[in-house]
N, C-alpha and C positions, 0 to 999 in steps of 0.2 A: 504494500500500500504506500502510495506517494502522497505527501501533503500538498505540495505546490508544483505545478508543471508550467513552464514557459514554452510557448509554441511559436516557432518561426517557420517561414515557408518562402519558397521562390526567391532565393538569394541571387541566382543567376549571375554568378561570377563577379559579384560586386563586393570585394573584400572590405573597403572602408565602411560601407553601410553595415556589413556584418559586425565589424569591430565596434561601431557606434552602438549597436543594439546590445552586444555582449557587455558593454560598459555600463549599461543601465543597472542600478542597484537591484531593482526588482527581478531582473533577469539573472544577475549574478548570484542572488540569494535563493533562487529556485532550487528545489531538490533535484529536478530533472528538466533538461531542455530537449524537446522533441522538434525536429526539423522535418517538415513534411514534403520534402522533395524539390526538384529543380534547383539543386545546388550549383549546377553547371549551366552551360549555354550562356556565355557572357565573356567579358574581357579578362577575367582572372579565375578560370575554372580550377586550375591546379592549386592555386593559392588558397582558394576557399575550401577545397577538400582537405588540404593540409591543416588549415586552421580548425576545421571541424574535428578532424582526427585528433588534434591536440587536446580536445576537451575530454577525451577518454570516456570513462563510465558516466560522466555527467550528462552525456548527450546520447539520444537515440535518433539515428538517422534513418529516414524512410526514402526510398528511391522514387524519383518522379520520371515522367516520360522523357524529359530532356536528358536526364542522367542515363536512362536506358538506351536512348538513341545514340548518344556519344560513346557509350561503352561498346555497343554493337559496331559502330563505325570504326572504333579503334582496333577492332578485331577483323576489319575488312568486310563486314556484313553490310549489304546495301539496305538502307532504311528509307530510301527515297529522298534524301537530303543532300545529294551530291552537288546540287546547285546553290546550297546555302553556305556561304563562306565562313560564317560564324561556327556552324556545326563542323565543317571540314577542318578548320583550324583548331577548334576545341578538342576534337577527337585526337589530334596529333599531340596535344599537351598532356594526355594521360599516360603516366608511367605505369609499369607493372604493379606498383603499390596502389595507385589510384584504381586501376582495373580490378584488383583484388578487393579493394574496399567497396566498389560499386557492385561487384558480383555477389558479395555476401550481404549486401544491404537489403533488408526486407521491403516488399512493396506495401505492406501494411503491418500494423502492430496493435496490440491491446495492452493498456496499462490501467491498473487499478488506482484510481485517484480518489482521495478522501472527499466525500461530499458528492461524488459523481458515480461511483461504482466503476465498472469496466468501461473504459473510453476507447473507442476505435479510431485509429489514426491512419489516414491514407493520403495520397497526393491529390487525386481527383475524386473518384467514387470507389466504393469497396470492390467493384468488379472490373474497373477499367481506369488506367492511369491517364487517359486523355478525355474521359467523358466529362461533359459540362453540365453543372447545375449551378443555379444562381440564387440570390436572396429571394427573388420573386418567382422562382420556379413553381409550377403547379404542384399541389399536394400529391396528385396522381403520379407525377414525375418522381417525386421524392420516394414514394412507395415503391416505384419500379426499381430505382437504383439501390434501394436498401432492402430489397425483398429477401436476400439471402443472409442478412444479419441475424444473429441470435436475438431472441426477444429480450434478453437481459441487457443488451447494449442499448442504453438510453441516451448516450452522448456520442456524437460522431464529429471528428475534426478533419477538415480537408483543406486543400490549398488550390493551386492550379489557375484560378481565375484572377488572382492578384487584387481582389477587392474584399475588404473585411466586412464580416457580418456575423450576427448570431440570431438564430430564429428557431422556433419550434416547427417541426414537420412531422405530423402523425405521431405526436407525443414524444418525439425524439428531439433533443437539443442538437442543432447543427451549428458548428462554429468554423469560420474561415478567418484566420488571423490577418489575411492580406499578405502583401509581398514586402520582403526586406529590400530587395534590389531594384525591382521594377514595379512600383505601385501604380495602380490605376485609380482615378477618382480624385486623389489629393496627394500632395508630395509628402515625403517622410518615409522612414523605414518602419513598417508595421509589424506588430506582434500581438500575442494574447497571453493572458495568465489565467490558469484554472486553479482556484484555491478556495477551500471551505465552501464548496458548492456554488461559488460565484464565478462569473466570467468577466474579465477586464480586457477590453480591446484598447490597445495603446499604440503609440507611434513615437519614434525618435526623430525630431526635426533635424535636418541636415542642410548645411549650406550647399545648394545645388552646384554652384560654380566651383566651389572648393572640391566637392566630390568628383566632379568631372575632371578637374586638374589632377587630383590624386590618382584616379584610375588611368587616365590617358598617359600620365607620366610613367606608369609602371607596367603597361600592357603592350604587347606586340601584335595584338589582334588586328588583322587587316580591316581598314575602314573604321577603326575604333572611335575616332572623333565624330564621324557622321552618325555612328550607332548610338553614341552617348547623347548627341544632340536630339536625335529622334526619340529615344526611349527614356532619357532621364531629364533632359531640359524641357521637353515638351511631352509629358506623359499623356496617355489617353484619359479622357474624362470617364466617369462612371457611366454617363449616358452613351458615349461612343462605345465603350467596352461591352455594355449590355446589348447594344444594337448589333455589334459584331458577333458576340457569342450566341445571340438569340437563336439563329437557325440550328446550331448544334445542340440547343436545348429543346429542339422539336417544335419551335414556334412557327 
């Protein structure tokens, strides 16, 4: 049984954003940090994996779709992303140690948390690491994606869509902490805390220009500056993100 869990997600190779979140006292004091996938696909994939590995037993890492894709590409497996320079470059950054870390990383996990009981953690949905559900998804949609969960699971934590929310869906509490590295809707590195049966959605405000300078100065990713401008300096609004994700939610 764990008293307090900090949840991070979707770091996307942004090491300074991760460091800023880890420096938050509430994160530092948590009994366990769970990171729900997409640690990679970004300008500092190896550095982020190394930093997460340094946390040792304090962290539980869940593998996301981006992590799976880069892992497969690093082994020469075609995943349909040969035209994506970020993925091609990112796969080449993975050392054998990174490959081993990603290969042994679970796609989902269950942790007993005080005040919540068994909490299910995955990147997207329990059945698919790319499936999209949103804060305003239909209850029928939530029932569909959660249909194979045991009835005793009353809390589900996911990531993938980069937008924070907490809502009830068919008597289950569903939590998305938002994204550390590539937030949609508003700026800042987002995270969540589960403690004493309560959920806190938080964010760490970061100077965007300084963040871009720090990342660009230490990354060899092709087109890094343009990528940072598009994804960090001008992030998608929640309206744009929901509109883009909508068709994948069956709308």
